[in-house]
C-alpha positions as CSV (number, residue, x, y, z in Angstrom):
1,M,-16.7,-19.7,16.2
2,N,-16.0,-16.2,14.9
3,R,-13.6,-17.1,12.2
4,I,-14.5,-16.2,8.6
5,A,-11.5,-17.9,6.9
6,R,-7.9,-18.9,7.5
7,I,-5.7,-17.7,4.7
8,L,-2.2,-19.0,3.8
9,H,-0.4,-16.0,2.3
10,I,2.7,-17.0,0.3
11,S,4.7,-15.0,-2.2
12,D,7.8,-14.9,-4.4
13,L,8.3,-18.7,-4.7
14,H,10.7,-18.3,-7.6
15,F,10.3,-21.8,-9.0
16,V,12.5,-23.1,-11.8
17,E,12.1,-26.0,-14.1
18,E,13.9,-28.5,-11.8
19,L,11.9,-29.1,-8.7
20,T,14.8,-30.5,-6.8
21,A,17.1,-27.5,-7.5
22,E,19.0,-26.3,-4.5
23,G,20.1,-22.7,-4.9
24,S,20.7,-23.0,-8.6
25,T,22.5,-19.9,-9.9
26,V,22.7,-18.8,-13.5
27,I,26.3,-20.2,-13.7
28,K,25.0,-23.7,-12.6
29,S,22.2,-23.4,-15.1
30,I,24.6,-22.8,-18.0
31,I,26.9,-25.7,-16.9
32,K,23.8,-28.0,-16.8
33,R,22.7,-26.6,-20.2
34,K,19.5,-25.3,-18.6
35,A,20.1,-21.6,-19.2
36,R,17.3,-19.3,-18.2
37,T,16.7,-15.6,-17.7
38,I,20.0,-14.0,-16.8
39,L,20.9,-13.5,-13.2
40,Q,17.6,-14.8,-11.8
41,K,17.8,-17.0,-8.6
42,S,15.9,-20.2,-8.0
43,H,13.8,-21.6,-5.2
44,S,15.3,-23.8,-2.5
45,Y,14.2,-27.5,-2.8
46,Y,15.2,-28.2,0.8
47,R,13.1,-25.3,2.1
48,L,10.3,-26.4,-0.1
49,V,10.3,-29.8,1.5
50,Q,10.3,-28.3,5.0
51,L,7.5,-25.8,4.0
52,S,5.2,-28.5,2.5
53,D,5.8,-30.8,5.5
54,G,4.9,-28.1,8.0
55,L,1.9,-26.9,6.0
56,R,0.5,-30.5,6.1
57,Q,-0.2,-29.9,9.8
58,Q,-1.9,-26.5,9.3
59,Q,-5.5,-26.0,8.4
60,R,-6.3,-23.4,5.8
61,D,-9.3,-22.3,3.8
62,I,-7.6,-20.3,1.1
63,V,-4.2,-20.3,-0.5
64,L,-3.2,-16.8,-1.7
65,C,0.0,-16.2,-3.6
66,T,0.9,-12.6,-4.5
67,G,3.1,-13.1,-7.5
68,D,6.5,-14.4,-8.6
69,L,5.4,-18.0,-8.7
70,T,8.4,-18.5,-11.0
71,T,11.8,-17.0,-11.4
72,D,11.7,-16.6,-15.2
73,G,8.1,-17.1,-16.5
74,S,9.0,-20.1,-18.6
75,P,6.5,-22.9,-19.2
76,Q,8.7,-25.4,-17.4
77,A,8.9,-23.2,-14.3
78,F,5.1,-22.7,-14.3
79,N,4.7,-26.4,-14.5
80,T,6.7,-26.8,-11.3
81,A,4.6,-24.1,-9.6
82,L,1.4,-25.7,-10.7
83,K,2.4,-29.1,-9.3
84,F,3.3,-27.6,-5.9
85,L,0.1,-25.6,-5.7
86,T,-2.4,-28.2,-6.9
87,E,-1.1,-31.7,-6.4
88,K,-1.1,-33.9,-3.2
89,E,2.1,-35.7,-3.9
90,I,4.9,-34.5,-6.2
91,R,7.0,-37.3,-7.8
92,H,10.3,-37.1,-9.6
93,D,12.3,-40.0,-11.0
94,H,9.7,-42.4,-9.7
95,R,10.0,-41.1,-6.1
96,V,7.8,-38.8,-3.9
97,V,10.0,-35.7,-3.5
98,A,7.6,-33.3,-1.9
99,Y,3.9,-32.7,-0.9
100,G,1.8,-30.1,-2.7
101,L,-0.8,-27.7,-1.3
102,E,-3.9,-29.3,-3.0
103,A,-5.3,-25.9,-3.7
104,T,-8.3,-26.4,-5.9
105,P,-9.7,-23.5,-7.9
106,E,-12.3,-22.7,-5.3
107,R,-9.6,-22.4,-2.6
108,R,-6.9,-20.3,-4.3
109,V,-6.2,-16.8,-5.3
110,L,-3.1,-16.5,-7.6
111,I,-1.7,-13.4,-9.3
112,P,1.4,-12.9,-11.5
113,G,4.5,-11.0,-10.4
114,N,7.2,-9.3,-12.5
115,H,9.2,-12.5,-12.8
116,D,6.2,-14.4,-14.1
117,R,6.1,-11.9,-17.0
118,F,9.7,-12.5,-18.2
119,G,8.4,-15.2,-20.5
120,G,11.4,-17.4,-20.2
121,K,13.5,-15.0,-22.3
122,L,17.2,-14.3,-21.8
123,L,16.7,-10.7,-20.6
124,P,14.7,-10.0,-17.4
125,L,12.1,-7.6,-18.8
126,Q,8.4,-7.7,-18.1
127,R,6.3,-8.6,-21.1
128,R,2.5,-8.6,-21.1
129,N,1.2,-12.0,-22.1
130,S,-1.6,-14.4,-21.1
131,Y,0.4,-17.5,-20.5
132,F,-0.1,-17.3,-16.7
133,E,-3.8,-17.1,-17.0
134,E,-4.7,-19.2,-20.0
135,A,-2.2,-22.1,-20.2
136,V,-1.4,-22.6,-16.5
137,F,-4.0,-21.4,-14.1
138,K,-7.0,-21.7,-16.4
139,G,-10.1,-19.7,-15.7
140,A,-8.5,-16.4,-14.6
141,R,-10.4,-13.3,-15.4
142,E,-9.3,-10.0,-16.9
143,Y,-7.7,-7.6,-14.4
144,P,-8.7,-6.2,-12.1
145,Y,-11.5,-8.4,-10.9
146,S,-13.5,-9.2,-7.7
147,I,-14.2,-12.5,-6.1
148,G,-15.8,-13.6,-2.8
149,Y,-15.3,-16.3,-0.3
150,Q,-17.8,-17.7,2.2
151,D,-17.3,-20.6,4.6
152,P,-19.6,-23.3,3.1
153,S,-20.4,-24.5,6.7
154,A,-21.4,-21.0,8.0
155,G,-25.1,-21.4,7.4
156,D,-27.5,-18.6,6.5
157,D,-26.3,-15.0,6.2
158,P,-22.6,-15.8,6.3
159,W,-19.7,-13.3,6.3
160,T,-18.0,-12.7,3.0
161,I,-14.3,-11.9,2.2
162,L,-14.2,-9.8,-0.9
163,F,-11.0,-9.9,-2.8
164,F,-10.2,-7.1,-5.3
165,V,-7.4,-8.5,-7.4
166,F,-5.0,-6.5,-9.5
167,D,-2.2,-7.3,-12.0
168,S,0.4,-4.6,-11.3
169,T,2.5,-5.6,-14.3
170,P,2.9,-2.4,-16.4
171,S,1.1,-2.4,-19.7
172,P,3.0,-1.8,-23.0
173,I,1.7,1.8,-23.2
174,V,3.5,2.8,-19.9
175,K,6.7,4.6,-20.9
176,F,9.4,3.0,-18.7
177,W,13.1,3.2,-19.4
178,A,14.5,-0.3,-20.0
179,G,15.8,-0.8,-16.5
180,A,12.4,-0.2,-14.9
181,R,11.0,-3.0,-17.1
182,I,12.6,-5.4,-14.8
183,A,10.7,-4.9,-11.6
184,R,8.6,-1.7,-11.6
185,G,4.8,-1.9,-11.3
186,H,1.9,0.2,-12.4
187,I,-1.7,0.6,-11.5
188,T,-3.6,2.9,-13.9
189,T,-5.9,5.7,-12.6
190,P,-8.9,4.0,-14.3
191,E,-8.2,0.8,-12.4
192,C,-8.2,2.9,-9.1
193,H,-11.6,4.3,-10.1
194,W,-12.7,0.7,-10.9
195,L,-12.1,-0.3,-7.3
196,V,-14.7,2.2,-6.0
197,R,-17.2,1.5,-8.8
198,E,-16.8,-2.3,-8.3
199,A,-17.4,-2.0,-4.6
200,E,-20.6,0.0,-5.3
201,R,-21.8,-2.5,-7.9
202,I,-21.3,-5.4,-5.5
203,V,-23.3,-3.6,-2.7
204,D,-26.1,-2.6,-5.1
205,N,-26.4,-6.2,-6.5
206,G,-25.8,-8.1,-3.3
207,V,-23.8,-10.7,-5.3
208,V,-20.3,-11.5,-6.4
209,D,-18.5,-14.3,-8.2
210,G,-17.2,-16.9,-5.9
211,I,-13.5,-18.0,-6.0
212,G,-14.5,-21.1,-7.9
213,G,-16.7,-19.2,-10.3
214,T,-20.2,-19.7,-8.8
215,P,-21.9,-16.5,-7.8
216,V,-22.6,-16.1,-4.1
217,K,-25.1,-13.8,-2.4
218,L,-23.8,-11.5,0.3
219,N,-24.8,-9.1,3.0
220,P,-23.0,-5.8,2.5
221,D,-23.0,-5.3,6.3
222,K,-21.0,-8.6,6.7
223,C,-18.1,-8.2,4.4
224,I,-14.3,-7.9,4.8
225,Q,-12.7,-6.1,1.8
226,V,-9.2,-7.1,0.8
227,A,-7.1,-5.7,-2.1
228,V,-4.4,-8.0,-3.6
229,L,-1.5,-7.1,-5.8
230,H,2.2,-7.9,-6.3
231,H,4.1,-4.6,-6.2
232,H,4.3,-2.7,-2.9
233,P,1.9,0.2,-2.7
234,I,3.6,1.9,0.3
235,V,7.2,2.6,1.2
236,D,9.2,4.3,3.9
237,A,9.8,8.0,3.2
238,E,13.6,7.7,3.5
239,K,13.6,5.0,0.8
240,A,11.4,6.7,-1.7
241,G,14.3,8.6,-3.4
242,T,16.7,5.7,-3.6
243,F,17.8,4.2,-6.9
244,G,16.7,0.7,-5.8
245,Y,13.2,1.9,-4.9
246,R,12.8,3.7,-8.3
247,L,13.6,0.4,-10.0
248,E,10.9,-1.6,-8.3
249,Y,8.2,0.7,-6.9
250,L,4.5,0.8,-7.8
251,E,3.7,3.8,-10.0
252,N,0.5,5.7,-9.0
253,H,0.7,4.1,-5.6
254,E,-0.7,7.2,-3.8
255,T,-3.8,7.3,-6.0
256,F,-4.2,3.5,-5.4
257,V,-4.1,3.9,-1.6
258,E,-6.5,6.8,-1.7
259,H,-9.0,4.7,-3.6
260,C,-8.5,1.8,-1.2
261,F,-9.9,4.1,1.5
262,K,-12.7,5.3,-0.7
263,A,-13.7,1.8,-1.5
264,G,-13.7,0.7,2.1
265,M,-10.7,-1.7,2.0
266,K,-9.5,-3.1,5.3
267,L,-6.4,-5.1,4.1
268,V,-3.9,-4.8,1.3
269,L,-1.8,-7.9,0.7
270,F,1.3,-7.9,-1.5
271,G,4.9,-9.2,-1.8
272,H,7.7,-8.4,-4.3
273,Q,10.2,-6.9,-1.7
274,H,11.3,-10.2,-0.1
275,L,10.7,-8.6,3.2
276,Q,8.0,-9.1,5.9
277,Y,6.4,-6.0,7.3
278,R,3.1,-4.5,8.1
279,K,1.9,-0.9,8.3
280,K,-1.2,0.8,9.4
281,R,-2.7,4.0,7.9
282,L,-5.6,6.0,9.2
283,P,-8.2,7.3,6.7
284,P,-8.0,10.9,5.4
285,H,-10.4,13.2,7.1
286,D,-12.0,14.2,3.8
287,I,-13.3,10.7,3.1
288,I,-16.4,10.3,5.1
289,D,-18.3,7.4,3.4
290,T,-17.7,4.2,1.5
291,P,-19.9,2.0,-0.7
292,F,-20.5,-0.1,2.4
293,G,-22.4,2.7,4.1
294,R,-19.9,3.6,6.8
295,R,-16.7,5.6,7.2
296,P,-13.5,4.1,6.2
297,T,-11.5,2.4,8.9
298,A,-7.8,2.0,9.4
299,L,-6.1,0.3,6.4
300,Y,-3.5,-2.4,7.1
301,F,-0.7,-3.3,4.6
302,L,1.0,-6.7,4.8
303,C,4.1,-7.5,2.8
304,C,4.8,-11.2,2.6
305,P,8.5,-12.2,2.5
306,S,9.9,-14.4,-0.3
307,T,8.7,-17.8,0.7
308,L,11.2,-19.9,-1.2
309,Q,14.0,-18.1,-3.0
310,Y,17.1,-19.8,-1.9
311,S,19.3,-16.8,-1.3
312,E,17.0,-15.1,1.2
313,P,18.0,-15.5,4.9
314,K,14.4,-15.1,6.2
315,N,12.1,-16.9,3.9
316,G,8.6,-17.0,5.3
317,Y,4.8,-16.9,5.0
318,Y,1.7,-15.7,6.8
319,M,-1.3,-17.5,8.3
320,L,-4.1,-15.0,8.5
321,E,-7.2,-15.8,10.5
322,I,-9.9,-13.3,9.5
323,E,-12.7,-12.5,11.9
324,P,-15.5,-9.9,11.8
325,Q,-13.7,-7.5,14.2
326,G,-10.1,-8.1,13.1
327,F,-7.5,-10.6,12.1
328,S,-4.7,-12.5,13.7
329,I,-1.3,-12.8,12.1
330,E,1.1,-15.7,12.4
331,L,4.4,-15.2,10.7
332,Y,6.4,-18.3,10.0
333,E,10.1,-17.6,9.2
334,W,13.0,-19.9,8.1
335,N,15.3,-20.7,11.0
336,E,18.8,-21.6,9.7
337,V,19.7,-23.2,13.0
338,S,16.8,-25.6,13.3
339,R,16.5,-25.8,9.4
340,R,12.7,-25.4,9.4
341,F,10.0,-22.7,9.3
342,E,9.1,-21.6,12.8
343,L,6.5,-19.2,14.3
344,N,7.9,-15.8,15.1
345,Q,6.1,-14.9,18.3
346,H,7.3,-11.3,18.3
347,E,5.9,-10.5,14.9
348,S,2.6,-12.4,15.3
349,G,-0.5,-11.1,17.0
350,Y,-4.1,-9.8,16.7
351,T,-5.2,-6.5,15.0
352,D,-8.6,-4.9,15.2
353,F,-10.3,-3.5,12.1
354,Y,-12.2,-0.9,14.0
């Protein structure tokens, strides 16, 4: 078997306090006296049930969520998200209402999105806080950080997936106008430099913290490097000047992508846009080496659609099977006719790293 790991990539779940909510709008929330951050839309309970039922049949080694686990960043919404991600059965009013993903700490990679930083306040503005990391998903590190995954059954000299994890929420010192505080992201230039230095450190030491916290030894010649963030680091040229793009784009994205090449990344996984797409970029000619002792290869960008927000016509998720030479993509999309998540054969396939 050549598989290194099978990754479930979900994003933009937009959970609210009430697990069984079905397309709850702000008006419905006010009527029910459960007002939350203004104009923010909820998850779909029906699609959640179909998602969890389908995933029970699919093997996975890692659950990766690229932000917006909640729609308003409130403690109650985080509690809903935590139950879905970590529990086997989810109960409500003494009934089993859904199945969870049972993603233990050594099998999950979770990062916050802009909605997770709203803090449950009335206005939808990103506010830097540590509630996501300290009160809910305990044990998270300071950002950015690196972690590694190895198949425990792989034997001696296994392949390692290296995750370089970023919080693209803007810091308080970033001077955004108020509207941009809703959805725009930011990666600092020092964080971009960190990416290269961290890759160098890992190669020199031959060790990295495992997903569960236990250090793992690695062979630098047998690594797959993956950058993970919430805000989209690439965009079509014709969209770059639009008002909507300026509201939600990732500042410093060009510097970030440049350093992804310099650090030898092979995949960049993200969400935020509620669209599914993938793009490929070839390395610049002036970057001739990486910390892993070889020229940079093509870099693949995968945007995961919103997995559960009720108002999206094409909710979905990826199943990624990572191998030494490349990765396979399975895109599962919501089908409104069959009322379930189905494999999109046209958008699935295999891609080579080299």
